[in-house]
C-alpha positions in Angstrom: 87.7 81.3 9.7 91.4 82.2 9.2 91.5 79.5 6.3 88.2 80.4 4.7 88.3 84.2 5.0 92.0 85.0 5.4 92.2 87.3 8.3 95.7 88.8 8.5 97.6 88.0 11.7 100.6 90.4 11.6 101.2 93.9 10.3 99.1 97.1 10.3 96.0 95.3 9.3 96.6 92.1 11.4 94.5 91.4 14.4 96.4 88.4 15.8 95.5 84.8 15.7 91.7 84.5 16.1 91.8 80.8 17.3 91.7 82.1 21.0 89.4 85.0 20.4 85.8 85.5 21.0 83.6 87.0 18.3 80.2 88.5 17.8 78.7 88.6 14.3 76.1 91.1 13.6 76.1 90.2 9.9 78.6 88.9 7.2 80.1 92.4 6.9 80.2 93.2 10.6 82.1 90.8 12.6 83.7 91.7 15.9 86.8 89.8 17.2 87.9 90.4 20.8 91.6 90.0 21.6 91.5 89.7 25.4 95.2 89.6 25.7 95.7 93.1 24.2 92.2 94.4 25.3 91.3 95.2 21.7 88.2 94.9 19.6 88.5 94.5 15.9 85.6 95.2 13.4 86.0 93.0 10.2 84.0 92.1 7.2 83.5 88.9 5.3 86.5 89.5 3.1 88.7 89.6 6.1 89.4 93.2 5.9 89.9 95.3 9.1 87.5 98.1 9.2 88.4 99.6 12.6 90.1 98.6 15.8 89.1 99.9 19.3 91.1 99.9 22.5 89.0 98.8 25.7 91.9 98.4 28.1 92.6 100.2 31.3 96.5 101.1 31.4 99.1 102.0 28.9 100.0 98.5 28.0 98.8 94.7 28.1 100.7 94.1 31.3 99.1 97.0 33.1 95.7 95.9 31.8 96.2 92.3 32.9 97.0 93.4 36.5 93.4 94.9 36.7 92.2 91.4 37.2 89.6 90.9 34.5 89.4 89.7 31.0 87.3 90.5 28.0 86.4 86.9 27.5 83.7 86.6 24.9 82.3 83.1 24.6 79.1 81.2 24.7 79.1 81.4 28.4 79.4 85.3 28.4 78.2 86.8 25.1 78.6 90.4 23.7 75.6 92.2 22.3 74.7 95.4 20.6 72.1 98.0 21.2 72.0 100.9 18.8 75.6 102.2 18.2 76.7 100.8 21.4 78.5 97.5 21.9 78.2 95.9 25.3 81.2 93.6 26.3 81.0 91.5 29.3 84.0 91.1 31.6 85.0 87.8 33.4 86.5 88.9 36.6 89.5 87.0 38.2 88.5 88.1 41.6 90.6 91.4 41.6 88.8 94.4 43.2 89.9 97.7 41.5 87.5 99.6 43.9 87.4 100.2 47.6 83.7 99.6 48.0 83.4 96.0 46.9 82.5 96.6 43.4 83.7 94.5 40.3 83.7 95.9 36.8 81.3 93.6 34.9 81.0 95.2 31.5 82.6 97.6 28.9 80.3 99.9 27.0 81.8 100.9 23.6 80.5 103.6 21.4 81.2 102.2 17.9 81.0 105.7 16.3 83.4 107.7 18.7 85.5 104.7 20.0 84.8 106.1 23.6 84.3 103.4 26.3 82.8 103.4 29.7 83.5 100.7 32.4 80.5 99.7 34.6 80.7 98.1 37.9 78.4 96.7 40.6 78.7 96.0 44.4 79.5 92.2 44.8 80.3 91.8 48.5 79.3 88.0 48.3 82.2 87.4 45.8 84.9 89.7 47.4 84.3 89.0 51.2 84.9 85.3 50.7 87.6 83.1 49.3 86.1 80.8 46.6 89.3 79.5 44.9 90.8 80.5 41.6 89.3 82.3 38.6 86.2 80.4 37.8 84.2 81.4 40.9 84.5 84.9 39.8 83.6 84.4 36.2 80.4 86.1 35.1 77.7 85.6 32.4 75.6 88.6 31.2 72.2 88.4 29.3 70.4 91.1 27.6 66.6 91.4 27.2 65.8 94.1 24.5 62.1 93.9 25.4 62.6 95.2 29.0 65.9 96.8 28.4 67.4 94.9 31.1 70.8 93.3 31.7 71.0 90.3 34.0 74.3 89.3 35.6 75.1 85.9 37.0 78.2 85.0 38.9 79.2 81.3 39.2 78.9 81.2 43.1 76.0 83.4 43.6 72.5 81.7 43.6 71.0 85.1 42.8 71.1 87.1 39.5 71.4 90.9 39.5 69.2 92.7 37.2 70.3 96.1 35.8 68.6 98.7 33.7 70.2 99.9 30.6 69.4 103.4 31.6 71.3 102.9 35.0 74.2 100.5 34.4 75.9 101.1 37.6 73.3 100.1 40.1 71.3 97.0 40.9 67.6 97.3 40.3 66.9 94.0 42.2 68.2 90.4 42.7 66.3 87.4 42.2 67.0 83.8 43.3 67.7 81.5 40.3 68.9 78.5 42.2 69.2 74.9 41.2 67.2 72.3 43.3 69.9 69.7 42.5 72.8 71.7 44.0 73.6 72.1 47.7 74.7 75.3 49.4 77.8 76.9 47.8 80.3 77.4 50.5 83.7 79.3 50.4 87.0 77.6 50.9 88.7 78.1 54.4 91.8 80.5 54.3 94.9 78.7 55.6 96.7 82.1 56.0 96.2 85.7 55.3 98.2 85.8 51.9 95.9 87.0 49.3 95.1 85.0 46.0 96.1 81.4 47.2 95.6 81.8 51.0 98.0 79.2 51.9 97.2 76.6 49.1 99.5 75.5 46.2 97.9 76.4 42.9 97.8 72.8 41.8 95.8 71.8 45.0 93.6 74.9 44.9 92.8 74.4 41.2 91.5 70.9 41.8 89.5 71.9 45.0 88.0 74.8 43.2 87.0 72.9 40.0 85.3 70.1 42.1 82.8 72.6 43.4 79.6 73.4 41.8 79.0 76.3 39.7 76.4 78.4 37.8 77.8 78.6 34.3 75.9 80.1 31.3 73.1 82.5 31.7 71.3 83.0 28.4 68.1 84.9 27.2 65.9 83.3 24.7 64.2 86.1 22.7 62.0 83.5 20.8 60.2 82.2 24.0 61.1 85.1 26.3 62.6 82.9 28.9 66.1 82.6 30.5 68.2 79.5 30.9 70.9 79.2 33.6 73.2 76.1 33.3 74.4 74.5 36.7 77.6 72.3 36.9 77.1 70.1 39.8 79.7 69.3 42.5 81.9 66.2 41.7 83.7 63.8 44.0 87.5 63.2 43.7 87.0 60.2 41.7 84.5 61.8 39.3 86.7 64.9 38.9 89.7 62.6 37.9 87.5 61.4 34.9 87.5 65.0 33.6 84.6 66.1 31.4 83.1 62.7 31.3 82.1 63.4 34.9 80.1 66.7 34.1 76.7 66.7 35.7 74.5 69.7 34.4 71.0 70.9 34.9 69.2 73.7 33.1 67.0 76.1 35.1 64.3 77.9 33.0 62.7 81.1 34.3 60.1 83.5 32.7 61.0 87.1 31.9 60.4 87.9 35.6 62.9 85.5 36.7 60.2 83.2 38.2 61.4 79.5 37.9 59.4 77.6 35.5 61.3 74.3 35.6 64.6 72.6 36.0 65.9 69.8 33.6 68.4 67.5 35.1 70.7 66.0 32.5 72.5 62.7 32.1 76.2 62.7 33.5 79.0 63.2 31.0 76.8 63.8 28.0 76.7 67.5 27.4 79.4 70.3 27.1 78.1 73.6 28.6 80.8 75.7 26.8 79.3 75.2 23.5 75.7 76.3 23.5 73.3 78.6 21.7 69.7 79.6 21.3 67.6 79.5 18.0 64.0 79.5 17.4 63.8 75.7 17.9 65.2 76.1 21.4 68.3 75.7 23.6 71.1 73.9 21.8 73.6 72.0 24.0 76.7 70.2 22.3 77.2 66.6 23.1 80.7 65.7 24.3 83.2 64.3 21.8 82.9 60.7 23.0 79.3 60.6 21.8 79.9 62.2 18.5 80.1 60.0 15.2 82.7 62.2 13.7 85.1 64.2 15.6 85.2 67.0 13.1 81.4 67.4 13.5 79.5 69.2 16.3 76.3 67.4 17.4 73.6 69.2 19.4 70.5 68.2 21.2 67.9 70.8 21.2 65.6 71.5 24.2 62.3 73.3 23.8 59.4 74.2 26.1 56.2 72.4 25.8 53.2 74.8 25.1 
């Protein structure tokens, strides 16, 4: 996009390098870029002109904001969405707890007209009372169903999905189990000492132990078929983990709009990449990994759809 459209990086109209930013495109003249390092949201048009910038950070500078322990990480696994003049921006938590009652901020609500923002949090004792490792176990994915005006919040280590009404964003309406039949019980790591964050582990050791565990990743609403998809990344043994992404074993859980399980598709190991996925009227698109693509400059997707 930098080459084709010519977004400015520096100066008063610059937004920084967009290669590491998430984006949400409402139309060609309404493109939002999310700079999670600076906690800024930039509204651009197709000519590369900055129409407006919004500050969504807590604190006076980026260092203060980063210490809050959460990031505005817009990606296919955690998508932004718009409802009226409000932009809902999901937060991927790094496990920090800015509250005393076991609540985690899970979303920013940005008023696009006034620039005002609200921070919404929910109780997450399962996540905060246990030691799950580093970053990924606290990452969240947020889906929005415009028909029911409900948000659905999925954490990587929680087999349940929390359901929240747009009219009451700081309370959980109910929680529903959306569990993979191919994954075992998700168990926290034992603490070796009482030092927070690493709890007696080296980061290198802890990173590997964390990433070998199973996770629930993307949680996506399909407006064309009125269903939800939850992608599960299965546990890996040491020798599998050392092979990298080629060892990924994924399955896709499908539920109806009431979060009742319809089916679960078990996918071949090492074939698909969960981070690059999207929904169209044809179905759920999952990107094949680079080893299976005929051209490394080309993305190749398989499309999965429900039988009638």
